[in-house]
N, C-alpha and C positions, 0 to 999 in steps of 0.2 A: 620177494624181488619186485621192484617197482613196476616192471613191465607187465606183471601179472594183473595189476589193477585194471589195465585197459584191455587185456586180451582174454581174461577168464571171467565168465559171468556165472558159472554154476559148475557143479560136478556131474552134470547129466551125462549119461552114456549115449554115444551116437547110435543112429540106426544103421545096422550093418547092411552090406551090399545085398545079401540075399533076401532082405525084408523090404527093400525099397520098391514102391510101385508108383507109376505115373499114369495119368488118364489114357484110356484106349491102348494100353499096353506099350506106351512109349518107353524108350530106353533111358532118356535123360530129360531133366528139367532145364530149360534155357530161359534166362531172364535178362532183358535188355533195359537198362536204366539210363535216362537222359537227365543230366544235371543242369538245371537252369539257375543255379545260384552263382552270381558274380562276385560274392564277397571275397575280399583279399585278406581280411584279418578277422580276429576273433570277435570284434564288436559287431560284425555283420556288414551289410551293404551300406556304403556311404555314397555321397554324390559323385565322387570320382569313379567308383565301381560302376554305378548305374550309367554314367556317361562315357565310359571307356569305348574306344572304337572297336575293340575286340568283342565286347559284349553286344554292342550295337549290330555288328556283323552277324554274330551268332543268333540273335533274335530275328534276323531278317533272312539274308541269303543262306546262312548256315542251316537255320531251322527249316527253310523251304526245301533245301536239299535232303535233309533228314526225312521229312515227312513224305516226300516223293519216293524215296528209296523204301521206306517202311511200307508204304502203300503198294508198291510194285512187288514186294516180297511177301505181303500179307502178314507183316509182323506187328504185334501190338506191344508198345513200349510203356514204361512207367516214367512219367516226367515229374521230377522232384522240384517243387516250386516254393520259394519263400512268399509270404503274404504280400510283401512289397512288390514283387514281380507280378503276382496275380492281379494286383490293383493297377500297376503301371501298364501292363500289357493284357488287359482283361479280354479284349477281342481275340487276341492271339491264343490265349489259354483256353477260351471257349471253343475255338476252332480245333485245337488239339484234342480236346475232350470229345467234340462232335465227330472226329475222325476215328473214334474207338479206342483212344489211348487213355491210360489212367493218369489222373493228376493226384500226386501225393504231396504231403506237406513237408517243408524243410525250414521251419522256423519263421518267426515274424520278419526277421531281416537276414536269415541264414546265419545266425550268430552262434557262438559257443556259449552255453549256459553256465560255464564254470564260475563266472563271477557274479551270477545272478542269485538272488534269494529264491527259495522254492516258490514263494508266493508270486514273485515277478515272473518266473518261468511258467507257472500255471496260468497266469493271466495271458502271457504271450502265446501259449499253446492254444488257449481258447480263442483268442483273437485270430490266430492263424487259420484255425478250422472254420471259423465263421466267415472270414474273408474268402476263402476258397469256395465254401458252400454258396456264398452270395454270387461268386463269379460264374460257377459252372452248374449250380443247382443241385449239387451233391456234396455231402460231407466227405472229406478224404478219409480213406481207410488206413493209410499208412503214414508213419512219421519217420523222417530221415534226418540224420545229422552227419552228412558226408564230410570227409576231410577236405581241407583247402591246401593250397601250396605251402602255406606257412605252418602247417600242422607237422611238428617235428617227429611225431610217432605215427602219423597217418592212420589214426584210429577213429577220427571223427569226433563229433561233439555230442556224445551220449554219456549220461551218467546214471547211476542207480535211481536218483530222484526223477530223471527224465522218464525212465521206464515206469515207475510208479504213477507218475502223472498221466502218462499215455494210457495206462490201464484204467485209471479213474475217469478219464475223459472219453473212453470208449473206442480208442484206436484198436484195430484188429491185429496190427503187426508193426514192428519197427524194421527198417530196411537195411541197416548196416551193422552186422555183428561179425566178430572175427573168431568166435570160439568153435566153429565147426564148418565143414564144407557142405552141409545140408541144412535146411531150416531146422531150428532148434528153439528151445524155450529159455528165455533170459529170466532167471529166478531172482527175485528181490527179497523173498521171504521163504526160506526152505521149510519152515514149520507149517506154512499154510497148505500146500505150497502156493506162493503167489508168483505168477510168471506171465510173460507175454511172448507170443511167437516172434521169432527173429529170423530174418533172411540173411544169408552170408554176403559179405562184401570183401573184396581183396584189392588193395591198392596196386598190385602188379597187373591188374586187369582194368585199370582206370587210366584214361588218357591224360588226366591231370599230371601224372608223375612221369610222363614221357614226352609231352609236347610243350616246349617252352617252359620247362621247370628247372630250377626253383623260382626264378624271377624273370619277368618279361624282359626280352632284349638280350638275354645272355647267350642266345644261340644254342642252348642245350636242348636239342630236339632229337628224339630217338624213336621215330616211328617203326623202324625195322624190328627192334627188340620187343616193342609192344605187340606187333603182329605175330611175332614168334611166340610170345607168351599166350596170346589168345589161341593160336592154333595148338600149341603143346598142351595147354590145360584143358581145352575142349576135348582133345583126343583122349587124354587120360581119364577125364570124367565120363566120357561116352563109353569107354572101354569098361568101366566099372558100373555104369548105369546110375550115376549120381546127379550132380547139379553143376551148372555153369552160370555164374553171374558176370556181367560186364557193365561198366559205367563209362559213358562218353558225354561230351559237351559239344554242342554245335559251334561254340566259340573256338573250340580247338580242332575238332575233327570235321568241321563243316566245309573245308575248302582245300583245293589243290590236291596234292599227292596224299594228304591225310585222309580226305574223303574217299579217294580211290582205294586206299588201304582198308577203310571201314567197309566200303561196298564189297570189296573182294572177300573179306571174311564173312560178312553176313550172307552173301550169295553162296559161299561154300557151306555154311550151316544150313541154309534153306534147302540144299539138295540132299542132305543127310536124311536117311529114313528114321522114323520113330523118335522124333524130337518134339517134346512138349514145350513149344515156345509160347510163353504167356506173360501177361503183366504180373507185377508183384501181387496184386490183389487176388488174381486167380491162383497163383502159386500158393499163397497163404491159405486161401479157402480150401484148396485140395489137401494141403498138409494138415490143416486143423481137422478136417473131416476124416482123414485116413490114419493120422497119427496124433490123436488128441492128447493133450497134456495129461489127462486123468489116467491114461493107460501107457503112454510113452515115456513120461517123465519119471525116471527111476534114479532118484538122487542117491549118491553114495557118499560115504564119509570121506572127506578130503584128506589126501595124504600130506597136504602142506602144513607145516608147523613153523611158527616163529620162535626164534631163540634169542637169548639176551644179546648175542653179538651179531645178529642178523642185520643185513642192510635193508630189509623190507620195511 
Protein backbone atom coordinates (compact mmCIF):
# COMPACT_ATOMS: atom_id res chain seq x y z
CA UNK A 1 0.00 0.00 0.00
CA UNK A 2 1.45 3.41 -0.93
CA UNK A 3 1.02 4.97 2.50
CA UNK A 4 3.35 2.36 4.00
CA UNK A 5 6.26 3.90 2.13
CA UNK A 6 6.06 7.02 4.29
CA UNK A 7 4.95 5.53 7.57
CA UNK A 8 6.91 2.29 7.94
CA UNK A 9 10.70 2.38 8.10
CA UNK A 10 11.53 -0.99 9.67
CA UNK A 11 10.05 -4.09 11.28
CA UNK A 12 11.54 -3.16 14.65
CA UNK A 13 9.55 -4.19 17.72
CA UNK A 14 8.70 -1.31 20.05
CA UNK A 15 9.95 -1.02 23.63
CA UNK A 16 7.07 -2.10 25.85
CA UNK A 17 5.80 -0.01 28.73
CA UNK A 18 7.36 -2.04 31.52
CA UNK A 19 10.86 -1.65 30.05
CA UNK A 20 10.85 2.12 29.50
CA UNK A 21 13.09 4.22 31.73
CA UNK A 22 13.67 7.96 31.83
CA UNK A 23 16.34 9.89 33.81
CA UNK A 24 15.92 10.29 37.57
CA UNK A 25 12.92 7.97 37.59
CA UNK A 26 10.80 10.30 35.45
CA UNK A 27 7.52 8.91 34.16
CA UNK A 28 7.44 10.46 30.69
CA UNK A 29 9.75 12.03 28.13
CA UNK A 30 8.58 15.46 26.93
CA UNK A 31 10.03 17.09 23.82
CA UNK A 32 9.23 20.62 22.65
CA UNK A 33 10.25 21.45 19.06
CA UNK A 34 10.09 24.95 17.58
CA UNK A 35 9.90 25.11 13.79
CA UNK A 36 11.67 28.10 12.22
CA UNK A 37 11.19 27.04 8.61
CA UNK A 38 8.94 29.45 6.65
CA UNK A 39 9.05 27.45 3.38
CA UNK A 40 5.63 27.23 1.76
CA UNK A 41 6.56 24.73 -0.95
CA UNK A 42 8.76 21.76 -1.66
CA UNK A 43 11.47 23.87 -3.28
CA UNK A 44 12.21 25.49 0.07
CA UNK A 45 12.37 29.10 1.21
CA UNK A 46 11.98 31.77 -1.46
CA UNK A 47 11.97 35.56 -1.28
CA UNK A 48 8.23 35.67 -0.63
CA UNK A 49 8.51 33.24 2.30
CA UNK A 50 11.43 35.10 3.86
CA UNK A 51 9.69 38.45 3.52
CA UNK A 52 6.21 37.43 4.63
CA UNK A 53 4.71 39.47 7.48
CA UNK A 54 3.84 36.27 9.32
CA UNK A 55 7.44 35.03 9.34
CA UNK A 56 8.73 38.52 10.22
CA UNK A 57 6.40 38.60 13.22
CA UNK A 58 7.42 35.10 14.24
CA UNK A 59 11.13 35.91 14.25
CA UNK A 60 10.57 39.01 16.41
CA UNK A 61 7.53 39.39 18.68
CA UNK A 62 6.52 35.75 18.47
CA UNK A 63 9.98 34.44 19.18
CA UNK A 64 10.46 36.91 22.05
CA UNK A 65 7.25 35.63 23.65
CA UNK A 66 8.36 32.02 23.23
CA UNK A 67 11.77 32.59 24.78
CA UNK A 68 10.39 34.49 27.77
CA UNK A 69 7.86 31.72 28.43
CA UNK A 70 10.42 28.93 28.08
CA UNK A 71 12.78 30.76 30.44
CA UNK A 72 10.04 31.29 33.02
CA UNK A 73 9.16 27.59 32.95
CA UNK A 74 12.73 26.33 32.74
CA UNK A 75 12.06 24.51 29.46
CA UNK A 76 14.79 23.70 26.96
CA UNK A 77 13.45 23.44 23.41
CA UNK A 78 14.88 22.28 20.11
CA UNK A 79 14.73 24.91 17.36
CA UNK A 80 14.82 23.46 13.85
CA UNK A 81 16.56 25.88 11.51
CA UNK A 82 17.25 25.91 7.75
CA UNK A 83 20.73 27.16 6.84
CA UNK A 84 19.26 30.22 5.12
CA UNK A 85 17.49 31.26 8.33
CA UNK A 86 20.68 30.67 10.35
CA UNK A 87 22.52 33.06 8.01
CA UNK A 88 19.78 35.67 7.73
CA UNK A 89 19.12 35.75 11.49
CA UNK A 90 22.57 34.80 12.78
CA UNK A 91 22.40 36.99 15.88
CA UNK A 92 18.97 35.66 16.80
CA UNK A 93 20.03 32.04 16.37
CA UNK A 94 23.13 32.61 18.48
CA UNK A 95 21.03 34.13 21.26
CA UNK A 96 18.66 31.14 21.19
CA UNK A 97 21.60 28.77 21.57
CA UNK A 98 23.13 30.94 24.31
CA UNK A 99 19.85 30.65 26.25
CA UNK A 100 20.40 26.87 26.47
CA UNK A 101 18.23 25.71 23.61
CA UNK A 102 19.29 23.23 20.93
CA UNK A 103 19.72 24.29 17.31
CA UNK A 104 18.97 21.43 14.91
CA UNK A 105 19.23 21.41 11.11
CA UNK A 106 16.26 21.57 8.77
CA UNK A 107 17.80 21.64 5.31
CA UNK A 108 19.62 24.27 3.30
CA UNK A 109 16.35 26.00 2.39
CA UNK A 110 13.91 23.81 4.31
CA UNK A 111 13.34 21.94 1.07
CA UNK A 112 11.93 18.55 0.12
CA UNK A 113 14.79 16.39 -1.23
CA UNK A 114 12.52 14.23 -3.39
CA UNK A 115 13.53 15.96 -6.60
CA UNK A 116 17.23 16.19 -5.71
CA UNK A 117 19.96 13.79 -6.69
CA UNK A 118 21.65 12.03 -3.80
CA UNK A 119 24.82 14.00 -4.58
CA UNK A 120 22.97 17.32 -4.40
CA UNK A 121 21.25 16.34 -1.18
CA UNK A 122 24.60 15.30 0.33
CA UNK A 123 26.14 18.66 -0.60
CA UNK A 124 23.21 20.58 0.85
CA UNK A 125 23.34 18.57 4.07
CA UNK A 126 27.05 19.30 4.50
CA UNK A 127 26.53 22.99 3.74
CA UNK A 128 23.67 23.19 6.22
CA UNK A 129 25.74 21.67 9.04
CA UNK A 130 28.68 23.94 8.22
CA UNK A 131 26.47 27.04 8.23
CA UNK A 132 24.91 26.24 11.60
CA UNK A 133 28.29 25.37 13.10
CA UNK A 134 29.69 28.69 11.84
CA UNK A 135 26.72 30.51 13.36
CA UNK A 136 26.63 28.97 16.86
CA UNK A 137 30.06 27.33 17.17
CA UNK A 138 28.65 23.81 17.35
CA UNK A 139 27.69 21.28 14.73
CA UNK A 140 24.00 20.30 14.87
CA UNK A 141 23.30 16.82 16.25
CA UNK A 142 19.85 16.44 14.71
CA UNK A 143 18.37 16.57 11.22
CA UNK A 144 14.69 17.45 10.64
CA UNK A 145 12.45 17.36 7.59
CA UNK A 146 9.21 18.62 9.14
CA UNK A 147 6.11 18.77 6.94
CA UNK A 148 4.75 22.01 5.50
CA UNK A 149 1.13 23.04 4.95
CA UNK A 150 1.34 21.81 1.34
CA UNK A 151 2.45 18.32 2.41
CA UNK A 152 -0.59 16.21 1.46
CA UNK A 153 0.48 13.25 3.63
CA UNK A 154 1.99 15.31 6.50
CA UNK A 155 4.96 12.95 6.62
CA UNK A 156 7.73 15.48 6.16
CA UNK A 157 10.64 15.47 3.74
CA UNK A 158 12.73 12.47 4.76
CA UNK A 159 13.58 9.53 2.52
CA UNK A 160 15.82 6.49 2.86
CA UNK A 161 18.66 8.32 1.13
CA UNK A 162 18.32 11.17 3.64
CA UNK A 163 18.82 8.77 6.53
CA UNK A 164 21.86 7.16 4.89
CA UNK A 165 23.40 10.58 4.28
CA UNK A 166 22.69 11.67 7.86
CA UNK A 167 24.48 8.55 9.11
CA UNK A 168 27.45 9.19 6.82
CA UNK A 169 27.70 12.82 7.89
CA UNK A 170 27.63 12.05 11.60
CA UNK A 171 24.19 13.19 12.70
CA UNK A 172 23.09 11.53 15.95
CA UNK A 173 19.37 11.45 15.20
CA UNK A 174 16.60 12.50 12.83
CA UNK A 175 13.70 14.28 14.43
CA UNK A 176 10.48 13.36 12.68
CA UNK A 177 9.53 9.73 12.27
CA UNK A 178 6.03 8.27 12.31
CA UNK A 179 6.69 4.57 12.93
CA UNK A 180 6.47 4.54 16.76
CA UNK A 181 5.44 6.65 19.75
CA UNK A 182 8.90 6.17 21.32
CA UNK A 183 12.34 6.88 19.91
CA UNK A 184 13.24 4.08 17.51
CA UNK A 185 15.82 3.14 14.88
CA UNK A 186 15.16 3.90 11.23
CA UNK A 187 16.72 0.97 9.38
CA UNK A 188 18.14 1.52 5.90
CA UNK A 189 19.95 -1.83 5.63
CA UNK A 190 18.53 -4.73 7.67
CA UNK A 191 21.49 -6.93 6.83
CA UNK A 192 23.93 -4.61 8.60
CA UNK A 193 21.89 -3.55 10.34
CA UNK A 194 22.38 0.10 9.38
CA UNK A 195 20.15 2.48 11.26
CA UNK A 196 19.78 5.92 12.81
CA UNK A 197 17.95 6.91 15.98
CA UNK A 198 14.65 8.59 15.14
CA UNK A 199 12.39 10.69 17.36
CA UNK A 200 8.60 10.55 16.93
CA UNK A 201 6.59 13.32 15.30
CA UNK A 202 2.80 13.65 14.98
CA UNK A 203 1.03 16.21 12.82
CA UNK A 204 -1.98 16.21 15.16
CA UNK A 205 0.33 17.74 17.78
CA UNK A 206 1.76 20.35 15.36
CA UNK A 207 0.24 23.83 15.24
CA UNK A 208 0.84 23.97 11.46
CA UNK A 209 -2.24 21.84 10.88
CA UNK A 210 -4.59 23.80 13.12
CA UNK A 211 -3.69 27.47 12.83
CA UNK A 212 -4.53 29.03 9.46
CA UNK A 213 -4.31 25.76 7.53
CA UNK A 214 -4.25 24.81 4.70
CA UNK A 215 -3.78 28.26 3.12
CA UNK A 216 -3.22 31.67 4.64
CA UNK A 217 -6.35 33.76 4.75
CA UNK A 218 -8.89 30.95 4.60
CA UNK A 219 -9.95 31.48 8.19
CA UNK A 220 -9.53 27.81 9.00
CA UNK A 221 -8.21 28.22 12.50
CA UNK A 222 -8.81 25.52 15.13
CA UNK A 223 -6.88 26.23 18.32
CA UNK A 224 -9.39 24.49 20.60
CA UNK A 225 -8.98 21.05 18.93
CA UNK A 226 -5.19 21.50 19.02
CA UNK A 227 -5.23 22.18 22.77
CA UNK A 228 -7.57 19.21 23.22
CA UNK A 229 -5.12 17.01 21.30
CA UNK A 230 -2.17 18.17 23.40
CA UNK A 231 -3.97 17.52 26.65
CA UNK A 232 -5.47 14.17 25.66
CA UNK A 233 -2.28 12.74 24.17
CA UNK A 234 -0.10 13.95 27.04
CA UNK A 235 -2.49 12.36 29.55
CA UNK A 236 -2.46 9.06 27.63
CA UNK A 237 1.32 8.95 27.31
CA UNK A 238 1.83 10.03 30.93
CA UNK A 239 -0.44 7.24 32.10
CA UNK A 240 1.62 4.67 30.20
CA UNK A 241 4.99 6.29 30.94
CA UNK A 242 5.99 6.81 27.32
CA UNK A 243 6.77 9.94 25.29
CA UNK A 244 5.14 13.17 24.17
CA UNK A 245 6.48 15.36 21.32
CA UNK A 246 4.94 18.63 20.17
CA UNK A 247 5.87 21.09 17.43
CA UNK A 248 5.03 24.79 17.36
CA UNK A 249 6.03 27.86 15.37
CA UNK A 250 6.30 31.41 16.73
CA UNK A 251 4.76 32.62 13.47
CA UNK A 252 1.59 30.71 14.36
CA UNK A 253 1.48 30.27 18.14
CA UNK A 254 3.28 33.47 19.08
CA UNK A 255 0.41 35.88 19.39
CA UNK A 256 -3.01 36.52 20.93
CA UNK A 257 -5.21 33.67 22.07
CA UNK A 258 -2.90 31.18 20.34
CA UNK A 259 -0.02 32.09 22.64
CA UNK A 260 -2.34 32.01 25.65
CA UNK A 261 -3.31 28.48 24.67
CA UNK A 262 0.34 27.40 24.34
CA UNK A 263 1.23 29.02 27.66
CA UNK A 264 -1.72 27.31 29.36
CA UNK A 265 -0.64 23.88 28.19
CA UNK A 266 3.06 24.31 28.95
CA UNK A 267 2.27 25.56 32.45
CA UNK A 268 0.06 22.52 33.01
CA UNK A 269 2.89 20.21 31.91
CA UNK A 270 5.43 22.03 34.09
CA UNK A 271 3.33 21.35 37.19
CA UNK A 272 3.15 17.59 36.56
CA UNK A 273 5.57 15.47 38.61
CA UNK A 274 8.18 13.19 37.06
CA UNK A 275 8.36 14.75 33.60
CA UNK A 276 11.70 14.52 31.76
CA UNK A 277 11.42 17.70 29.69
CA UNK A 278 14.46 17.93 27.47
CA UNK A 279 15.80 18.95 24.09
CA UNK A 280 15.84 16.43 21.27
CA UNK A 281 19.61 16.09 21.71
CA UNK A 282 19.24 15.03 25.34
CA UNK A 283 16.31 12.73 24.58
CA UNK A 284 18.37 11.05 21.85
CA UNK A 285 21.45 10.75 24.06
CA UNK A 286 19.47 9.10 26.84
CA UNK A 287 17.77 6.68 24.48
CA UNK A 288 20.97 5.71 22.69
CA UNK A 289 22.68 5.05 26.04
CA UNK A 290 19.87 3.01 27.60
CA UNK A 291 18.35 1.41 24.51
CA UNK A 292 21.25 1.07 22.05
CA UNK A 293 20.59 -0.33 18.61
CA UNK A 294 22.90 -3.28 19.20
CA UNK A 295 20.64 -4.67 21.93
CA UNK A 296 17.29 -2.99 21.24
CA UNK A 297 16.95 -3.43 17.50
CA UNK A 298 15.35 -6.82 16.96
CA UNK A 299 14.28 -6.98 13.35
CA UNK A 300 11.55 -9.43 12.49
CA UNK A 301 10.53 -10.85 9.15
CA UNK A 302 8.01 -8.53 7.58
CA UNK A 303 4.47 -9.84 7.19
CA UNK A 304 4.00 -7.60 4.16
CA UNK A 305 3.92 -9.31 0.78
CA UNK A 306 3.36 -7.84 -2.66
CA UNK A 307 1.12 -9.70 -5.09
CA UNK A 308 0.56 -9.36 -8.80
CA UNK A 309 -2.74 -7.50 -8.37
CA UNK A 310 -1.55 -5.38 -5.43
CA UNK A 311 -1.87 -1.59 -5.56
CA UNK A 312 1.43 -1.11 -3.73
